[in-house]
C-alpha positions in Angstrom: 35.1 -19.8 20.3 33.2 -16.7 21.4 29.9 -17.1 23.0 26.9 -16.0 20.7 29.6 -16.3 17.4 28.3 -18.5 14.5 30.0 -21.7 14.0 29.9 -21.4 10.6 28.1 -18.5 7.9 24.3 -19.4 7.1 24.6 -21.7 10.9 21.3 -20.5 13.0 20.3 -23.2 15.3 20.4 -27.1 15.2 17.6 -28.9 13.5 17.6 -31.7 16.0 15.1 -30.4 17.7 12.5 -28.5 16.0 12.2 -24.7 17.0 10.8 -21.1 15.4 14.1 -19.9 17.2 15.7 -22.1 13.8 13.9 -19.0 11.4 16.6 -16.3 13.2 15.8 -12.9 11.5 19.9 -12.6 11.2 20.7 -11.9 8.0 23.6 -14.9 7.5 20.5 -17.4 9.0 19.9 -20.4 5.9 16.6 -21.7 6.8 15.4 -17.7 7.4 16.7 -17.0 3.9 14.9 -20.3 1.9 11.7 -20.0 4.3 10.8 -16.4 2.9 12.4 -17.4 -0.8 9.5 -20.8 -0.8 7.0 -19.3 1.1 6.3 -16.2 -0.9 3.2 -16.0 -3.2 4.8 -15.8 -6.2 7.0 -18.9 -5.7 4.5 -20.9 -4.0 2.3 -20.3 -7.3 5.1 -20.5 -9.4 6.1 -24.1 -8.1 2.3 -25.2 -8.1 1.8 -24.3 -12.4 5.2 -26.3 -12.8 3.7 -29.7 -11.2 2.8 -31.3 -13.7 5.0 -30.0 -16.7 7.2 -27.2 -18.0 5.7 -24.2 -18.9 7.2 -21.0 -20.8 7.5 -18.0 -19.2 4.6 -16.6 -20.7 2.7 -19.2 -20.4 3.3 -18.9 -16.5 3.2 -15.2 -16.5 -0.3 -15.6 -18.1 -1.7 -18.3 -15.5 -0.2 -16.1 -12.8 -2.5 -13.1 -12.4 -1.0 -10.0 -11.5 2.0 -10.6 -11.2 4.8 -8.5 -13.2 7.3 -9.4 -16.1 10.0 -8.3 -14.3 8.1 -10.1 -10.9 8.5 -13.3 -12.5 11.8 -13.1 -14.0 13.1 -12.9 -10.4 11.1 -15.2 -9.2 12.6 -17.5 -11.5 15.7 -16.9 -11.0 15.6 -17.2 -7.5 14.2 -20.9 -7.9 16.6 -21.6 -10.0 19.6 -20.2 -8.1 18.1 -22.5 -5.0 18.1 -25.5 -7.0 13.9 -25.8 -7.1 13.6 -25.5 -11.1 15.3 -25.7 -14.5 15.8 -23.3 -16.9 15.9 -24.4 -20.5 17.0 -22.8 -23.5 16.3 -24.0 -27.5 18.1 -22.9 -29.5 15.5 -21.3 -32.2 14.3 -17.6 -33.7 12.6 -16.5 -31.5 14.2 -17.8 -28.4 12.6 -20.1 -26.2 13.3 -21.0 -22.5 11.1 -24.1 -20.5 11.2 -23.6 -16.9 10.5 -27.4 -14.9 10.7 -28.7 -11.5 14.0 -30.6 -10.6 13.7 -33.4 -8.5 14.0 -31.0 -5.2 11.3 -28.4 -6.6 9.4 -31.5 -6.7 9.7 -32.5 -3.1 8.4 -29.0 -1.8 5.8 -29.1 -4.0 4.3 -32.0 -2.0 5.2 -30.3 1.4 2.9 -27.2 -0.7 0.7 -29.7 -1.4 0.2 -30.9 2.3 0.0 -27.4 3.4 -3.1 -26.5 0.8 -5.0 -30.1 1.9 -4.4 -28.7 5.1 -5.9 -25.4 4.6 -8.8 -26.9 2.4 -10.1 -29.2 5.4 -9.5 -26.2 7.6 -11.2 -23.4 5.8 -14.5 -23.6 7.6 -12.6 -23.9 10.9 -11.0 -20.7 10.2 -13.8 -18.3 8.5 -15.9 -18.9 12.2 -13.0 -17.9 14.0 -12.4 -14.8 11.5 -15.9 -13.7 11.9 -16.1 -14.5 15.9 -12.8 -11.9 16.6 -14.5 -9.7 14.3 -17.4 -9.7 16.2 -15.8 -9.3 19.2 -13.2 -6.7 18.1 -16.8 -4.6 17.3 -18.5 -5.0 20.5 -14.9 -4.2 22.6 -14.5 -0.9 23.6 -12.2 1.2 21.8 
């Protein structure tokens, strides 16, 4: 195999040692694609909302301020494709569709919850750092 050739489709580095290089920007990098998916604001909100119970499309739309119907549809399809949520269609008129976290999605929710807790713990420090930065930026010559 030539140097620099990927060993397998989607391969973008080993996972033995944590490194930002694992987040390779190449199109075929699975790690980067997954991070892009689960870290976008709509996916995070959907996963957070589905933590306690399954919800219908209209309930999700009502709970997520600012999301369009199309963006919610795209987000749900992508999360379903990745195995993070399940979609159940009930044979009633009008059709009823419920979304819920899968066991895999539940493990991701735990990680998201840790990130939110970190943010809540350190929000005052971050606010102070921002204020300090903004003050220095105002005083810096243009």
